[in-house]
N, C-alpha and C positions, 0 to 999 in steps of 0.2 A: 503492499500501498502506500501511496508517495503522500508524503507528507508535506504539507503547505506551510508556507510563511506565517500565515496566522494561525494554525496551530502548534508551530515552534512556538511563537511569542506568549499562546494561550499556554502551553504547559509552564512556561519559565513563569508567568505569572502567579500560576497554582502553586510551584515549589514557594515562589516568595510567601505567598500569602498563608501555605502551611507551615514553613518554615522560621519566618523572617519577620515576624507580625509586628513588632517596634517599626524596624525597617520599611515594611507595607505600606503603613499607616501614616510613615511620614513622604513614599514617595507620590502620594495620592493630591501632595502638594505643587508635583511637577508638572508642567503642560503635558497632556497625552503623547505629544508628539516624540515626548521624549524619555516618557515614564517606562514604556516597553522595554525600552535601550538598557537602561537600568535592573529591569529584573531580569533582564538578557545574561548580563554580567554575573547577577546575582546566583542565575539558575548554573551558572557554568563553574562558578566557586562551590553552590552546595553538593553540587554533583559527585567532584572530585574529593571533597570533605565527607561525604555519606560512601564514598569507600572506602575512606581509611576507617570510616568508624563503623563500617560492617552494615549500614544501613541501606544497602543500594538493592539488594533484590530480598526474597521471602525464602532463601534455600536455606538459611540455619547460621550458625557460625561458620566463618571462613579463615582459614589459618593467614597467618602473616604473609607466607608466600603467594598465596592467591589474593589477599588484597594487593600487595606489591604490582602483580601481575596486572590485575583488573585495572590500579592506576595507570602506570606505564600503557596500556593498551586505551586507556580516555586520552593521555597525553599525544599518543601519537597518532591516533584518530584524527584529533583537533588538529595537528600540525597539519596532517597531509589535507584535511578539508580548507583550512587555512591557504593553503600552498596553492589549491585546485579554485578558491574561492567557492565555494559551495558544501552544505553538507545535506546528507539525508535522515542524519541523526533527531531525531525529537528534540533535543537540548539544544542540540551544538549548531542546527539550520538557523536557528534565530541570534544563535550567539557571534557566528562567522559574519551574519548581516550586519550586527553592530559595529562589531571589530572594524570592516570595513569602511563603513560608513562613516565614520569617525576617526578612522584611522589611529585607532587605537594601539600603542607601542605593541610589537607582538614580544618582547623579553619580559615585560610583566607578566603575561601567564606563565612565560619559563620560570618567573623566581618562585611564582602562586605554587606552582607545582612543585619544587624544588624541597617548599616549605611544606607541602603534603606527604614526599617521601620521608621528611625528617621524623614526621607523627609516626612513621612504622619502626624507626629503629631508636629514637631519642626517647625516653621517659621523662627525664626530669632536666633544667637546666640549673648550672653552676652560680653563673652571675646572671644581674639584670641587664648585662649588656650581651650577654649568651643569649638571653631570652629573645634580647631586640633584633639577633640576628633571624632567629624564628621568624619572628614577626614582621620584619622586612617583607618575607611573602607571602605570611597568613594575614596579615592586616594592613601595612602601611601602603603596600602597594596596590590595593584596591580602593584609596582614597585617589591614587592617581589615574588609574583604571576610569575613576568616574569623571575627570576632568574634563575630558574633550567632549561628554555629552554634557555639563552644567555649564562649560564656557564661562569661564572667568575671565575676565579683563585684563588680568596680568597674570596670563598663565603660569610662568617661569614663577613669580613669588609665591602663589596660590600651590604650591608645591608641597612646602612644607609644612604649612598648617593641614591640608589632606591627609600629609601622611601622621600627623600626630592625631587626628582625629579616628584615623582607621586603627592606630595601635592604642586610643583611649577606649573605643570600640569593644576591641580584644582584651584588654586587661579588664573591663568590666564583667567581659563573659568568664573568664579567666575564675574570678574571683566569685562570680556567682554562682558558678557550675564545678566548684574545687568538690563536690560530695559527689557528682557525676564522673569527673575526669577522673578520680582516683577507683571509680569501679571499671575505667579502661585500662589503668594500670597506666596512669601519666598524675604528672606534677607539673603547673606552671607557675608555680610561685616558686621563685628562684632559691636555689639551697643556702645560699650564704644568709638570707631573709628570714628560714627557717630556724638554721644555729642561732644568728642573734637575739631571737624573738625566744630561742627555746621550746619552738614548738614541732610536734610530731606528729605532720598531716595523716597517718596513716590512724592513728586513733580514735580518727573522728570524733571530738573533745572541743564546744566549744571554751575554752580555760582561759583565766585573764590573758595569758601568755598570747592566748590565740586573738581576742579582742584588739592587744596593742599592735601584732601585726596586723591585722585588718584597715585597724585604724593607720598602720603607715602606707599598707598599700593603696588604700582608698586617698590619699593625699598626694601619693603618686599619680593616681588615676585622674585626678583633678586638673593637676597642672597641667595635664596634656590637653584635657578638654575648655581651659584657660587659652591655652596655645592655641587650638583650633579656631578659636574664634576669631583671630585678625580674616583665616580665609572666606567667612560668611558672607564681610563685605565685600568681597572681590566678585561674586556672583551676581548674575541677573537676579532683579527680585523674586520671581517666584521658584529658580533654583536654590536662592538665598533662605525662601522660608522653609521649603523641603531639608535641608540640610539642617538651620537651625531646630526646627523641629523634632530630626534625629539627634541632635545633638543633648536638647532637652530633653526628651525621653531615654533618652541610653542612662544619662546624667540621673534621671529617676530611681535607678536599679542601683544606683548606691544609697541614695537615702533610705531604699526600702532594706537593703543589708543593713543600714544600721538602724532603723524601726524594728527587725527583727531581732536585734540586739548581737548582731553576727555572728548567730548560728545558722551558717548555710548548710549545716546537715541536718537541722528539723524541716526543711522545706524550701524552696525554691522560687528566691524574688523575684517577684513578678508585677509589672506596672500592669491594672487590670483594664481590660479594651474601655471599656467609657471613659478612663483617664487620655490613653491614646487620642480617641477621638477628641477629646477634648482641647488637649494641646495641641492638635493639627489644628482644630478651628481656631484658635486662639493666635498660633501663628499666623493663620491665613488673612485675617483682620487686622492686625499690628503693626505690619510690616508692608511696606509699599509695595 
């Protein structure tokens, strides 16, 4: 069965809505002509991430080698389709169309896939700088991928804030998902920080030491959100609304962690959908 471009973009939109609700509601503030391209880039990243996390089909648990093979095959298929300028894959058809339409640099996708490969062989990071090496591909490049679509007026100056925002989003996810990542055998909080505060994550206990660790990490994350704010003013009005809403909504996850007294083991910190809608509506009417 031939996949149409409309079907591919629809699939990308569904992936975004199902798995990235905070991000999805923010994209509703974009012009419709831009929105589906953002969904396509999200779907590319989601698809690869699902392979790494073993969520890509219903056949059961896969070995590390099987996941590595599947991720490599996905990367090769993307590279081949990108070279020929078209794809018959339900997700990649829209991705290839977006990349070519906006001339998104191809090396960004290589860097992203390298970080996905790291998740298959590295389960923890010694220092924050080591973690940043991973986040360059898993998060910072996603900010760079979005810039051609968002069209900032000073593209070169917008790169650093875009990277900072991607890193802030990623760190927010890491802090919220400590418990889930332990289930996957991974720790993203730098080991040097764990030693500094005397925390053993494997105990899964919200001790006073763990609270101090979380306060430190949240402060670090909020500094990245502050750094990212400069880039919002460089965007056209509707793109600025979208990014400001995402900035606001993701930042609220940190507040939710604080509201549950930093106990990320007791339940996942979530921003309720009505709040997401209210925040999106507020940004719609308060920005020019």
